[in-house]
Structure formats: structure tokens, C-alpha cells
Backbone as CSV, one residue per row, in Angstrom:
resi,resn,N_x,N_y,N_z,CA_x,CA_y,CA_z,C_x,C_y,C_z
1,MET,0.834,-1.205,0.005,0.000,0.009,-0.004,0.872,1.242,0.004
2,PRO,0.607,2.217,-0.881,1.362,3.463,-0.816,1.093,4.189,0.485
3,ASN,2.046,4.976,0.875,1.869,5.806,2.051,0.856,6.875,1.778
4,THR,0.060,7.218,2.774,-0.994,8.221,2.567,-0.431,9.614,2.447
5,GLY,0.813,9.790,2.897,1.402,11.102,2.828,1.370,11.847,4.144
6,SER,0.643,11.375,5.126,0.620,12.051,6.410,1.878,11.739,7.170
7,PRO,2.598,12.749,7.639,3.847,12.509,8.336,3.621,11.625,9.543
8,SER,4.381,10.511,9.650,4.202,9.599,10.758,4.951,10.048,11.994
9,LEU,5.826,11.033,11.835,6.565,11.549,12.972,6.433,13.064,12.987
10,ARG,5.285,13.496,13.395,5.024,14.942,13.381,5.754,15.604,14.537
11,PRO,6.556,16.659,14.271,7.279,17.311,15.371,6.331,17.823,16.435
12,ILE,6.770,17.733,17.689,5.966,18.247,18.783,6.497,19.618,19.192
13,ALA,5.649,20.378,19.863,6.058,21.706,20.307,7.016,21.576,21.488
14,LEU,8.042,22.395,21.513,8.965,22.432,22.629,8.640,23.578,23.561
15,ALA,8.882,23.378,24.854,8.609,24.451,25.814,9.463,25.670,25.501
16,THR,10.726,25.411,25.162,11.634,26.492,24.766,12.136,26.212,23.359
17,PRO,11.791,27.054,22.367,12.227,26.771,21.004,13.731,26.605,20.912
18,ARG,14.160,25.576,20.194,15.585,25.325,20.022,16.053,26.057,18.773
19,ARG,17.037,26.879,18.929,17.623,27.550,17.785,19.119,27.345,17.843
20,ALA,19.717,27.085,16.751,21.171,26.865,16.719,21.728,27.547,15.499
21,PRO,22.964,27.976,15.574,23.597,28.529,14.378,23.735,27.470,13.317
22,SER,23.916,27.905,12.085,24.094,26.957,10.995,25.251,26.021,11.273
23,ALA,25.075,24.750,10.886,26.155,23.790,11.048,27.310,24.082,10.096
24,ILE,27.007,24.792,9.021,27.986,25.115,7.992,27.977,26.628,7.765
25,LEU,29.156,27.222,7.651,29.224,28.661,7.422,28.731,29.016,6.020
26,PRO,27.950,30.079,5.896,27.438,30.456,4.572,28.560,30.646,3.546
27,GLY,29.693,31.193,4.008,30.810,31.362,3.101,31.329,30.074,2.539
28,ASP,31.291,28.991,3.343,31.713,27.688,2.864,30.770,27.149,1.819
29,ILE,29.480,27.391,2.027,28.488,26.941,1.017,28.722,27.662,-0.290
30,ALA,28.907,28.973,-0.218,29.109,29.769,-1.426,30.403,29.360,-2.128
31,ALA,31.440,29.109,-1.365,32.732,28.733,-1.975,32.628,27.389,-2.676
32,LEU,31.911,26.445,-2.067,31.765,25.143,-2.684,30.960,25.252,-3.985
33,ARG,29.883,26.006,-3.939,29.042,26.152,-5.131,29.729,26.914,-6.253
34,ALA,30.726,27.711,-5.904,31.445,28.480,-6.913,32.465,27.642,-7.668
35,ARG,32.805,26.474,-7.135,33.809,25.657,-7.809,33.242,25.129,-9.117
36,PRO,34.058,25.111,-10.183,33.524,24.706,-11.507,33.003,23.276,-11.552
37,GLU,33.506,22.398,-10.670,33.066,21.003,-10.677,31.749,20.787,-9.927
38,PHE,31.309,21.819,-9.227,30.228,21.584,-8.267,28.916,21.135,-8.936
39,THR,28.505,21.781,-9.983,27.181,21.492,-10.560,27.053,20.029,-10.938
40,GLU,28.024,19.489,-11.655,27.948,18.089,-12.026,28.010,17.175,-10.810
41,ALA,28.861,17.517,-9.842,28.969,16.712,-8.637,27.637,16.749,-7.862
42,ALA,27.018,17.909,-7.800,25.754,18.036,-7.065,24.654,17.179,-7.679
43,HIS,24.585,17.189,-9.004,23.556,16.382,-9.654,23.844,14.890,-9.505
44,ALA,25.128,14.532,-9.527,25.475,13.129,-9.299,25.109,12.711,-7.856
45,PHE,25.388,13.595,-6.911,25.058,13.330,-5.508,23.565,13.136,-5.340
46,ALA,22.767,14.014,-5.938,21.320,13.906,-5.846,20.830,12.622,-6.494
47,ALA,21.422,12.268,-7.620,21.007,11.021,-8.290,21.301,9.783,-7.439
48,VAL,22.408,9.838,-6.690,22.741,8.732,-5.796,21.655,8.573,-4.724
49,ILE,21.265,9.703,-4.114,20.267,9.648,-3.056,18.957,9.105,-3.610
50,VAL,18.508,9.630,-4.724,17.262,9.196,-5.307,17.337,7.721,-5.690
51,GLY,18.447,7.316,-6.304,18.606,5.920,-6.727,18.657,4.971,-5.563
52,THR,19.287,5.396,-4.465,19.386,4.534,-3.287,18.004,4.306,-2.685
53,TYR,17.207,5.366,-2.555,15.869,5.215,-1.991,14.979,4.366,-2.901
54,ARG,15.095,4.607,-4.210,14.251,3.873,-5.142,14.571,2.366,-5.102
55,GLY,15.851,2.039,-4.864,16.257,0.649,-4.887,16.035,-0.073,-3.584
56,SER,15.650,0.626,-2.527,15.490,-0.027,-1.230,14.221,0.434,-0.547
57,PRO,13.164,-0.399,-0.570,11.937,-0.009,0.137,12.170,0.250,1.629
58,PHE,13.064,-0.528,2.256,13.359,-0.305,3.675,13.936,1.096,3.873
59,LEU,14.947,1.425,3.062,15.587,2.734,3.232,14.616,3.848,2.890
60,ASN,13.791,3.618,1.877,12.790,4.623,1.500,11.914,4.977,2.683
61,ARG,11.399,3.956,3.384,10.522,4.213,4.516,11.285,4.692,5.734
62,LEU,12.580,4.301,5.836,13.357,4.589,7.026,13.741,6.064,7.085
63,VAL,14.191,6.646,5.982,14.783,7.986,6.063,14.168,8.967,5.065
64,ASN,12.891,8.775,4.695,12.357,9.734,3.742,11.596,10.865,4.429
65,ASP,11.749,11.004,5.728,11.389,12.271,6.357,12.382,12.554,7.479
66,ARG,12.436,13.817,7.908,13.454,14.252,8.865,13.381,13.483,10.171
67,GLY,12.148,13.263,10.677,12.022,12.597,11.961,12.592,11.210,11.960
68,ARG,12.196,10.392,10.971,12.712,9.021,10.920,14.205,9.008,10.690
69,PHE,14.703,9.919,9.850,16.123,9.953,9.559,16.946,10.212,10.823
70,ILE,16.571,11.221,11.592,17.325,11.554,12.784,17.156,10.482,13.846
71,LEU,15.960,9.935,13.974,15.755,8.861,14.951,16.615,7.644,14.607
72,SER,16.760,7.325,13.336,17.598,6.175,12.958,19.064,6.458,13.291
73,LEU,19.514,7.710,13.179,20.867,8.068,13.578,21.037,7.987,15.070
74,LEU,19.982,8.386,15.832,20.056,8.252,17.275,20.205,6.800,17.699
75,VAL,19.492,5.915,17.006,19.612,4.492,17.281,21.055,4.040,17.085
76,LEU,21.644,4.460,15.954,23.038,4.071,15.677,23.989,4.665,16.700
77,ASP,23.761,5.914,17.075,24.662,6.577,18.032,24.642,5.863,19.371
78,MET,23.475,5.494,19.851,23.375,4.773,21.121,23.967,3.370,21.012
79,HIS,23.819,2.767,19.845,24.409,1.441,19.605,25.934,1.493,19.716
80,PHE,26.531,2.467,19.044,28.012,2.561,19.070,28.504,3.019,20.431
81,GLU,27.717,3.832,21.097,28.067,4.234,22.455,28.223,3.004,23.367
82,ALA,27.294,2.065,23.235,27.375,0.838,24.041,28.585,0.009,23.654
83,LEU,28.903,-0.083,22.361,30.067,-0.846,21.925,31.342,-0.275,22.493
84,ALA,31.373,1.061,22.615,32.575,1.731,23.111,32.636,1.751,24.631
85,GLY,31.627,1.187,25.300,31.646,1.188,26.753,31.279,2.519,27.361
86,GLY,30.487,3.319,26.645,30.085,4.641,27.163,29.243,4.541,28.413
87,PRO,29.255,5.572,29.209,28.590,5.517,30.513,27.093,5.804,30.469
88,ARG,26.544,6.187,29.321,25.176,6.690,29.327,24.106,5.615,29.103
89,GLY,24.486,4.369,28.883,23.477,3.328,28.899,23.139,2.656,27.592
90,GLY,23.693,3.130,26.457,23.405,2.482,25.198,21.990,2.696,24.735
91,LEU,21.510,1.756,23.910,20.209,1.896,23.272,19.130,1.201,24.097
92,THR,18.174,1.995,24.549,16.962,1.464,25.193,15.782,2.269,24.658
93,SER,14.612,1.674,24.775,13.405,2.362,24.330,13.227,3.658,25.083
94,GLY,13.453,3.660,26.409,13.277,4.855,27.215,14.177,5.984,26.800
95,ARG,15.450,5.665,26.529,16.380,6.737,26.127,15.985,7.306,24.762
96,LEU,15.603,6.448,23.824,15.234,6.947,22.496,13.996,7.832,22.591
97,LYS,13.016,7.426,23.372,11.802,8.240,23.541,12.154,9.590,24.155
98,ALA,13.021,9.591,25.160,13.373,10.846,25.832,14.092,11.781,24.874
99,GLN,15.026,11.255,24.077,15.763,12.121,23.162,14.897,12.597,22.028
100,ALA,13.966,11.761,21.566,13.044,12.193,20.514,12.228,13.388,20.977
101,ALA,11.752,13.331,22.208,10.970,14.426,22.759,11.827,15.666,22.976
102,GLU,13.043,15.459,23.509,13.944,16.583,23.774,14.301,17.334,22.501
103,LEU,14.512,16.614,21.407,14.877,17.230,20.142,13.678,17.732,19.340
104,GLY,12.455,17.458,19.853,11.279,17.923,19.139,10.972,17.140,17.878
105,LEU,11.432,15.881,17.812,11.200,15.080,16.627,9.783,14.540,16.584
106,CYS,9.333,14.018,17.717,8.017,13.390,17.795,7.719,13.088,19.247
107,SER,6.533,12.603,19.511,6.170,12.225,20.874,6.897,10.939,21.262
108,PRO,7.026,10.666,22.579,7.622,9.393,23.006,6.855,8.179,22.455
109,GLY,5.546,8.283,22.351,4.776,7.162,21.819,5.125,6.837,20.386
110,ARG,5.274,7.872,19.578,5.641,7.665,18.174,7.043,7.104,18.041
111,ALA,7.965,7.571,18.888,9.321,7.027,18.850,9.289,5.541,19.230
112,GLY,8.504,5.202,20.232,8.379,3.797,20.602,7.801,2.937,19.500
113,ALA,6.808,3.492,18.789,6.210,2.755,17.668,7.224,2.515,16.561
114,MET,8.054,3.536,16.298,9.076,3.358,15.266,10.079,2.298,15.682
115,LEU,10.447,2.299,16.948,11.411,1.321,17.432,10.823,-0.096,17.334
116,ALA,9.525,-0.212,17.634,8.854,-1.525,17.497,8.880,-1.989,16.039
117,THR,8.660,-1.033,15.120,8.739,-1.380,13.699,10.141,-1.829,13.320
118,PHE,11.151,-1.150,13.849,12.537,-1.563,13.601,12.771,-2.999,14.036
119,ARG,12.198,-3.362,15.186,12.394,-4.715,15.690,11.696,-5.724,14.767
120,LEU,10.485,-5.397,14.294,9.777,-6.306,13.387,10.534,-6.491,12.084
121,LEU,11.201,-5.434,11.634,11.947,-5.486,10.362,13.358,-6.059,10.548
122,GLY,13.717,-6.385,11.778,15.053,-6.953,11.993,16.152,-5.929,11.944
123,LEU,15.818,-4.635,12.224,16.822,-3.577,12.197,17.451,-3.344,13.565
124,VAL,16.740,-3.735,14.627,17.319,-3.740,15.971,16.938,-5.055,16.632
125,THR,17.696,-5.439,17.642,17.423,-6.681,18.353,17.780,-6.540,19.815
126,SER,17.182,-7.373,20.647,17.480,-7.348,22.082,18.849,-7.958,22.329
127,VAL,19.540,-7.425,23.354,20.835,-7.959,23.753,20.809,-8.205,25.258
128,PRO,21.508,-9.223,25.749,21.500,-9.495,27.192,22.160,-8.397,28.001
129,ASP,21.668,-8.211,29.224,22.231,-7.218,30.114,22.198,-7.781,31.542
130,PRO,23.242,-7.540,32.323,23.231,-8.030,33.705,22.033,-7.557,34.510
131,ASP,21.573,-6.354,34.235,20.363,-5.819,34.885,19.135,-6.273,34.077
132,ARG,18.456,-7.281,34.545,17.365,-7.859,33.779,16.156,-6.950,33.700
133,ARG,16.151,-5.891,34.468,15.060,-4.937,34.389,15.146,-4.082,33.114
134,LEU,16.324,-4.029,32.521,16.556,-3.203,31.333,16.460,-4.048,30.068
135,ASN,15.688,-3.564,29.110,15.612,-4.217,27.816,16.540,-3.496,26.849
136,ARG,17.777,-3.933,26.840,18.772,-3.241,25.992,18.657,-3.757,24.594
137,LEU,18.926,-2.865,23.671,18.807,-3.161,22.241,20.103,-2.865,21.539
138,ALA,20.238,-3.395,20.343,21.418,-3.114,19.501,20.975,-3.047,18.058
139,ALA,21.637,-2.216,17.301,21.379,-2.201,15.841,21.904,-3.506,15.233
140,THR,21.172,-4.034,14.277,21.602,-5.233,13.579,22.466,-4.846,12.376
141,GLU,23.105,-5.847,11.824,23.922,-5.609,10.632,23.037,-5.064,9.501
142,LYS,21.787,-5.474,9.472,20.864,-4.989,8.426,20.738,-3.484,8.469
143,LEU,20.556,-2.904,9.649,20.438,-1.444,9.764,21.774,-0.781,9.457
144,LEU,22.845,-1.332,9.969,24.176,-0.773,9.701,24.472,-0.794,8.212
145,ALA,24.126,-1.888,7.544,24.426,-1.992,6.121,23.637,-0.962,5.307
146,LEU,22.360,-0.704,5.690,21.576,0.298,4.987,22.242,1.666,5.024
147,HIS,22.689,2.053,6.216,23.322,3.360,6.347,24.712,3.390,5.704
148,ARG,25.493,2.325,5.889,26.815,2.301,5.275,26.722,2.425,3.774
149,GLU,25.753,1.708,3.163,25.609,1.768,1.711,25.254,3.179,1.257
150,ARG,24.363,3.837,1.978,23.982,5.201,1.592,25.187,6.122,1.694
151,TRP,25.931,6.045,2.821,27.098,6.911,2.973,28.188,6.555,1.966
152,ARG,28.332,5.251,1.683,29.374,4.874,0.717,29.117,5.512,-0.645
153,ARG,27.882,5.441,-1.054,27.555,5.952,-2.377,27.637,7.489,-2.448
154,THR,27.226,8.163,-1.376,27.329,9.627,-1.415,28.789,10.079,-1.310
155,LEU,29.579,9.386,-0.514,31.001,9.747,-0.416,31.713,9.446,-1.726
156,GLU,31.316,8.374,-2.403,31.896,8.073,-3.726,31.542,9.177,-4.713
157,ALA,30.363,9.735,-4.607,29.966,10.834,-5.505,30.765,12.090,-5.194
158,MET,31.274,12.203,-3.979,32.020,13.400,-3.560,33.526,13.310,-3.736
159,VAL,34.089,12.103,-3.700,35.536,11.949,-3.467,36.378,12.548,-4.583
160,GLY,35.912,12.497,-5.834,36.690,13.087,-6.920,36.681,14.590,-6.863
161,PHE,35.668,15.148,-6.198,35.457,16.573,-6.103,35.970,17.117,-4.765
162,MET,35.878,16.285,-3.741,36.325,16.652,-2.383,37.163,15.518,-1.820
163,PRO,38.435,15.429,-2.232,39.274,14.300,-1.835,39.474,14.153,-0.335
164,GLU,39.125,15.175,0.443,39.283,15.095,1.887,38.357,14.053,2.529
165,VAL,37.338,13.578,1.760,36.445,12.571,2.339,36.936,11.148,2.106
166,ARG,38.045,10.971,1.369,38.523,9.633,1.076,38.782,8.802,2.333
167,PRO,39.409,9.357,3.409,39.621,8.548,4.612,38.320,7.975,5.188
168,GLY,37.246,8.750,5.084,35.978,8.236,5.540,35.460,7.110,4.670
169,LEU,35.571,7.277,3.364,35.133,6.230,2.435,35.891,4.935,2.697
170,GLU,37.165,5.060,3.019,37.997,3.859,3.239,37.735,3.213,4.599
171,ARG,37.086,3.907,5.528,36.911,3.390,6.889,35.481,3.093,7.262
172,LEU,34.556,3.101,6.301,33.158,2.926,6.656,32.858,1.574,7.267
173,ASP,33.688,0.573,7.015,33.438,-0.745,7.580,34.062,-0.900,8.957
174,ASP,34.725,0.126,9.455,35.405,0.060,10.751,34.501,0.698,11.809
175,PRO,33.996,-0.090,12.784,33.136,0.504,13.832,33.838,1.611,14.609
176,ALA,35.188,1.522,14.713,35.936,2.567,15.445,35.827,3.915,14.727
177,PHE,35.578,3.891,13.440,35.354,5.131,12.676,33.863,5.471,12.625
178,LEU,33.040,4.480,12.360,31.627,4.750,12.103,30.932,5.350,13.315
179,GLY,31.321,4.890,14.533,30.707,5.458,15.727,30.937,6.968,15.848
180,PRO,32.219,7.439,15.822,32.462,8.874,15.866,31.865,9.634,14.670
181,PHE,31.816,8.990,13.507,31.241,9.615,12.320,29.756,9.895,12.554
182,VAL,29.010,8.916,13.072,27.600,9.117,13.347,27.414,10.207,14.400
183,ALA,28.224,10.168,15.467,28.122,11.169,16.533,28.384,12.572,15.981
184,ALA,29.387,12.706,15.112,29.700,14.012,14.542,28.585,14.479,13.604
185,PHE,28.010,13.557,12.871,26.937,13.905,11.941,25.707,14.385,12.710
186,LEU,25.474,13.766,13.886,24.299,14.105,14.691,24.446,15.417,15.453
187,LEU,25.680,15.833,15.737,25.906,16.950,16.631,25.091,18.194,16.294
188,PRO,25.080,18.654,15.046,24.295,19.879,14.757,22.802,19.673,15.037
189,PHE,22.278,18.473,14.741,20.870,18.225,15.011,20.578,18.227,16.501
190,ARG,21.528,17.725,17.288,21.352,17.746,18.762,21.349,19.195,19.261
191,GLN,21.990,20.091,18.546,22.036,21.498,18.963,20.828,22.274,18.454
192,GLY,19.908,21.591,17.799,18.668,22.257,17.353,18.665,22.707,15.922
193,TRP,19.720,22.398,15.182,19.795,22.847,13.782,19.005,21.915,12.868
194,ARG,18.390,22.485,11.860,17.737,21.709,10.796,18.358,22.129,9.477
195,MET,18.439,21.200,8.563,19.064,21.492,7.285,18.349,22.644,6.565
196,VAL,17.014,22.745,6.726,16.303,23.797,6.024,16.499,25.151,6.690
197,ASP,17.219,25.218,7.820,17.579,26.530,8.331,18.445,27.287,7.311
198,ASP,19.216,26.537,6.526,20.042,27.142,5.483,19.320,27.241,4.142
199,VAL,18.262,26.450,3.966,17.515,26.461,2.692,16.021,26.480,3.009
200,PRO,15.517,27.586,3.515,14.093,27.624,3.964,13.120,27.400,2.829
201,GLU,13.550,27.611,1.587,12.650,27.410,0.443,12.171,25.962,0.357
202,LEU,12.943,25.026,0.931,12.612,23.618,0.820,11.843,23.075,1.997
203,ASP,11.422,23.935,2.906,10.730,23.482,4.111,9.484,22.667,3.743
204,MET,8.778,23.071,2.710,7.564,22.371,2.303,7.840,20.920,1.906
205,PHE,9.055,20.636,1.463,9.416,19.284,1.076,10.016,18.509,2.251
206,VAL,10.966,19.123,2.951,11.738,18.376,3.960,10.845,17.920,5.103
207,GLU,9.839,18.681,5.467,9.016,18.334,6.609,7.849,17.443,6.245
208,ARG,7.803,16.913,5.024,6.692,16.061,4.612,7.202,14.729,4.119
209,ASP,6.402,13.734,4.327,6.801,12.358,4.032,7.189,12.218,2.559
210,GLY,8.436,11.802,2.329,8.911,11.601,0.973,9.197,12.875,0.212
211,GLY,9.059,14.021,0.854,9.159,15.278,0.117,10.530,15.562,-0.448
212,LEU,11.569,15.336,0.358,12.913,15.649,-0.098,13.292,14.768,-1.295
213,VAL,12.988,13.469,-1.236,13.315,12.603,-2.359,12.526,13.031,-3.598
214,LEU,11.296,13.435,-3.402,10.488,13.914,-4.534,11.158,15.136,-5.163
215,ALA,11.563,16.103,-4.349,12.181,17.314,-4.861,13.479,16.965,-5.608
216,LEU,14.317,16.117,-5.029,15.575,15.744,-5.678,15.341,14.983,-6.980
217,SER,14.242,14.241,-7.048,13.955,13.504,-8.284,13.605,14.424,-9.440
218,LEU,13.243,15.685,-9.129,12.915,16.660,-10.166,14.144,17.481,-10.595
219,MET,15.260,17.269,-9.936,16.417,18.175,-10.161,16.864,18.157,-11.617
220,GLU,16.895,16.990,-12.245,17.366,16.891,-13.623,16.416,17.543,-14.614
221,THR,15.140,17.694,-14.220,14.207,18.342,-15.167,14.575,19.802,-15.363
222,GLY,15.324,20.364,-14.413,15.779,21.744,-14.578,16.820,21.878,-15.674
223,ARG,17.368,20.721,-16.133,18.334,20.742,-17.220,17.774,20.098,-18.471
224,GLY,16.435,19.998,-18.543,15.810,19.514,-19.780,15.311,18.090,-19.752
225,ALA,15.530,17.343,-18.674,15.016,15.981,-18.606,13.488,16.012,-18.545
226,PRO,12.794,15.026,-19.118,11.326,15.044,-19.070,10.816,14.847,-17.661
227,PRO,9.727,15.483,-17.300,9.195,15.310,-15.947,8.667,13.920,-15.743
228,PRO,8.961,13.263,-14.634,8.467,11.905,-14.393,6.960,11.922,-14.125
229,PRO,6.226,10.945,-14.628,4.768,10.896,-14.372,4.475,10.716,-12.881
230,ILE,3.327,11.202,-12.468,2.878,11.047,-11.079,2.870,9.575,-10.691
231,ALA,2.350,8.705,-11.570,2.268,7.281,-11.242,3.664,6.700,-11.012
232,HIS,4.639,7.135,-11.776,6.026,6.662,-11.612,6.568,7.097,-10.249
233,LEU,6.335,8.348,-9.865,6.806,8.830,-8.569,6.127,8.088,-7.423
234,ALA,4.834,7.880,-7.537,4.089,7.194,-6.478,4.605,5.766,-6.303
235,ARG,4.846,5.080,-7.395,5.293,3.686,-7.330,6.701,3.599,-6.746
236,ASN,7.595,4.477,-7.176,8.968,4.423,-6.748,9.168,4.772,-5.285
237,TYR,8.385,5.741,-4.773,8.620,6.244,-3.430,7.558,5.879,-2.437
238,ARG,6.660,4.943,-2.847,5.648,4.434,-1.920,4.802,5.547,-1.317
239,LEU,4.407,6.487,-2.172,3.586,7.612,-1.726,2.297,7.614,-2.507
240,SER,1.257,8.179,-1.941,-0.027,8.259,-2.654,0.070,9.358,-3.709
241,ARG,-0.695,9.183,-4.767,-0.709,10.181,-5.837,-1.230,11.523,-5.304
242,SER,-2.246,11.454,-4.454,-2.811,12.716,-3.947,-1.784,13.475,-3.116
243,HIS,-0.958,12.748,-2.359,0.085,13.385,-1.559,1.096,14.083,-2.466
244,ILE,1.507,13.404,-3.535,2.474,13.987,-4.467,1.880,15.196,-5.170
245,VAL,0.654,15.058,-5.630,0.004,16.195,-6.305,-0.116,17.391,-5.379
246,GLY,-0.425,17.139,-4.116,-0.522,18.242,-3.156,0.792,18.968,-2.992
247,MET,1.887,18.213,-2.869,3.213,18.861,-2.740,3.569,19.637,-3.984
248,LEU,3.324,19.044,-5.144,3.655,19.717,-6.390,2.811,20.980,-6.574
249,HIS,1.560,20.930,-6.188,0.713,22.117,-6.293,1.257,23.232,-5.389
250,GLU,1.654,22.872,-4.165,2.199,23.874,-3.249,3.492,24.439,-3.810
251,ALA,4.353,23.580,-4.386,5.607,24.050,-4.968,5.336,24.936,-6.184
252,GLU,4.322,24.610,-6.938,3.971,25.444,-8.098,3.519,26.826,-7.649
253,GLN,2.713,26.883,-6.595,2.277,28.167,-6.042,3.443,28.978,-5.528
254,ALA,4.490,28.313,-5.045,5.670,29.006,-4.523,6.672,29.369,-5.595
255,GLY,6.379,29.050,-6.856,7.271,29.389,-7.947,8.490,28.474,-8.048
256,LEU,8.348,27.240,-7.537,9.479,26.319,-7.578,9.386,25.305,-8.726
257,VAL,8.174,24.988,-9.158,8.002,24.046,-10.267,6.947,24.582,-11.227
258,SER,6.994,24.075,-12.443,5.894,24.293,-13.389,5.327,22.942,-13.764
259,ARG,4.050,22.923,-14.088,3.399,21.653,-14.429,2.637,21.805,-15.732
260,PRO,3.341,21.675,-16.874,2.651,21.821,-18.151,1.661,20.688,-18.424
261,GLU,1.889,19.519,-17.791,1.009,18.367,-17.972,0.410,17.988,-16.621
262,PRO,-0.905,17.878,-16.512,-1.512,17.578,-15.216,-1.026,16.275,-14.590
263,ARG,-0.685,15.276,-15.417,-0.226,14.001,-14.865,1.293,13.952,-14.688
264,GLY,1.954,14.980,-15.127,3.408,15.001,-15.011,3.847,15.414,-13.614
265,GLY,5.085,15.017,-13.259,5.606,15.337,-11.943,6.076,16.759,-11.792
266,GLY,6.086,17.506,-12.853,6.530,18.887,-12.759,7.949,19.082,-13.207
267,ILE,8.266,20.302,-13.569,9.611,20.695,-14.035,10.187,21.654,-13.008
268,ALA,11.386,21.392,-12.579,12.048,22.248,-11.587,12.401,23.588,-12.228
269,LEU,11.931,24.655,-11.631,12.279,26.008,-12.070,13.615,26.397,-11.464
270,PRO,14.266,27.444,-11.972,15.579,27.835,-11.459,15.620,28.006,-9.952
271,ALA,14.558,28.498,-9.362,14.558,28.701,-7.890,14.683,27.387,-7.162
272,LEU,14.017,26.330,-7.654,14.117,25.014,-7.016,15.489,24.404,-7.235
273,VAL,15.996,24.514,-8.462,17.329,23.965,-8.739,18.374,24.633,-7.850
274,GLU,18.289,25.937,-7.706,19.241,26.655,-6.855,19.125,26.195,-5.401
275,ALA,17.899,26.043,-4.915,17.698,25.614,-3.522,18.225,24.195,-3.333
276,LEU,17.975,23.309,-4.286,18.463,21.940,-4.180,19.983,21.869,-4.228
277,GLU,20.580,22.673,-5.074,22.054,22.707,-5.134,22.625,23.198,-3.797
278,LYS,21.978,24.196,-3.212,22.436,24.680,-1.911,22.290,23.585,-0.858
279,LEU,21.150,22.864,-0.890,20.946,21.770,0.051,22.009,20.697,-0.112
280,VAL,22.321,20.344,-1.346,23.356,19.338,-1.594,24.706,19.835,-1.102
281,ALA,24.983,21.103,-1.301,26.259,21.656,-0.786,26.332,21.514,0.733
282,VAL,25.241,21.811,1.414,25.220,21.671,2.874,25.459,20.221,3.253
283,ALA,24.770,19.274,2.561,24.917,17.855,2.867,26.364,17.392,2.644
284,MET,26.983,17.857,1.559,28.363,17.498,1.271,29.288,18.010,2.372
285,LEU,29.126,19.276,2.720,30.003,19.870,3.739,29.795,19.202,5.100
286,MET,28.559,18.840,5.417,28.320,18.145,6.684,29.000,16.789,6.719
287,GLN,28.940,16.070,5.605,29.603,14.758,5.558,31.103,14.907,5.654
288,ALA,31.656,15.906,4.954,33.100,16.146,5.016,33.507,16.532,6.449
289,GLN,32.691,17.363,7.089,32.967,17.770,8.470,32.932,16.579,9.406
290,ALA,31.938,15.684,9.224,31.842,14.498,10.057,33.031,13.569,9.850
291,VAL,33.505,13.434,8.613,34.686,12.618,8.340,35.890,13.178,9.070
292,ARG,36.087,14.490,8.982,37.246,15.099,9.639,37.190,14.898,11.136
293,ARG,36.037,15.095,11.738,35.906,14.955,13.196,36.098,13.512,13.635
294,ALA,35.570,12.560,12.860,35.737,11.157,13.204,37.196,10.712,13.080
295,CYS,37.854,11.167,12.025,39.287,10.825,11.875,40.120,11.451,13.006
296,ALA,39.794,12.671,13.379,40.527,13.316,14.465,40.282,12.574,15.774
297,ASP,39.041,12.083,15.981,38.751,11.313,17.177,39.552,10.027,17.224
298,MET,39.664,9.338,16.099,40.474,8.105,16.052,41.954,8.392,16.293
299,GLU,42.435,9.470,15.699,43.848,9.817,15.889,44.129,10.178,17.336
300,GLY,43.165,10.883,17.981,43.348,11.217,19.378,43.401,9.997,20.266
301,ARG,42.561,9.006,19.967,42.585,7.795,20.757,43.877,7.003,20.525
302,ASP,44.388,7.053,19.289,45.640,6.348,18.992,46.812,6.966,19.733
303,ARG,46.767,8.320,19.964,47.866,8.985,20.646,47.757,8.878,22.171
304,ALA,46.543,8.549,22.641,46.343,8.517,24.096,47.230,7.430,24.739
305,PRO,47.819,7.694,25.917,48.682,6.695,26.559,47.881,5.483,27.009
């Protein structure tokens, strides 16, 4: 059954609004976009994301909205914390619910429901603990492989253009690297930052189920590719046609797409292409930043007595 389009992890209101500075300096975004190789690299990066989601129904449902994406990273972060012997308790349902509420991702009940779904899909599993009152969990290889594959493909799209990410690409199979990498990637989100803080034009897509993948799938139409039919988009991204049409209509009203054919998925106008390129630049810089921080963490541990 296609998804109805209603966000399954609707953000909850926070008592004190969380605001954080951009995770990436605007000057860095502008400098990256000014490089002559950027446009082709950005379109390749977007194609990787779209292709990865289209090829994996699990990944499509797992990370096609902001709430699920960040929650899945929190699961991984707690998992690696336990492997490293961290003092905070590792992955438990209670901790995930508390952090979901603290970050304003969703209610504790919704976080618990997502975790239950993860267990049914074999993405997390119970692990023994000396304290039998605690139901400790761990990410399975299935969940780790989904994320590693996504990062591998995006880093591969970047490495010829940003060679500083090569150490990360070479170490993705090493838990000693992947744990700090996930923690570094999560840090801006823990501080209250959202990717659309830098690209507010895309808020209508990022905060809706499947919206970001839908927007990225239109990126090539800005360079003359034919618009994908609504039926094609619905089938590929497990979304209802009415949900897709609603997003496209809103984007058309905002001057981001044109729809010369009622059944077509729309053509990205320059404003949408520019916003998507800026979003990709932020994503690239965040991944490069996470690679640097994770490598520095490993080097610091190697130097420790």
C-alpha cells in the first residue's frame, strides 16, 4: 500500500524553541558552489540519493522524512556508544523516547512505535544485560548496512570533487570510525539545527513524508530531462498520488515548479534547482565535516597513553 502522505513523525512543540547557528558557514556553502566542478557533482550526489531510496523499500521508509532519519541516527549513536563502553546506557526504548521528545522530533509514543517497527523489520534486536530490568537493544547488521551503503555511495559521488572525504570512504566498515562519524553527523541536530535553516525554500518538502526525495527526483528536469509521471513517482517512493499532487501544487504556487502536464511530476524552475544545489552543498559539507571529526577522534585515541 502506498503511504498516505501524512507525516508519521510529526514534530511536537517544545517548551523552549531550540535555535542553533548553521552547522555550515554560509561562506563555505558559497565557496563550494562556486567551484567549477560543483554542478555536475551536485547532480550526481542527488542522483545517488534518489537511486538509493528507489532501490530499497526499507531505506525509502526509514529515512524519507526528517524525523525518521534523525531517529535512525540516534539508534546508531546509542548502539556505538554501548560498543565503546560509554557511561550513558546504550540503546533502550526509554532513552530513545526521551531524546526524541527533547529534540522535538516526535512524541515518546511515536518514537516507541518506530522502534517496534525496527524490531519487526530486523533492524534492531534485544541484547542481554546483567540488569534484567533493562531491555537493552542493539542495531543489527541490516540497519548498519543500509546506512553504510547510503554513505558509501554519497562519499563516492564526492571523493573526486572533495578528496578530503577519502579517509571516511575507506573506513566505513570500521566501527571505530563509524561510531564517531555518526556522533559528529548528529551533533548539529542535537544542537537544534535543521538542514532547512540554510535552505528555507525547501521546508515544504523536507518536513513532509517523501518530500525531499520527490524534490531531488525533479532536479534533472531543470536541465531539460522530461518530468516523471505522477504514477512513476508514487510507485517508486511508496507515496499516494494525492500526496504527491498536493506537494507539487504547493511548490507550483511557490514558484518552484511548473506543471505543463496535469499528470506529469513537474519541471524544476531555477529557484528550485538553486535551492536543491544549496541543500546538496550543505549535505556534502556536513559529511566532510563528520569525516574530519571522526578521523581526528580516532587519531586522538591512537595517541592517548
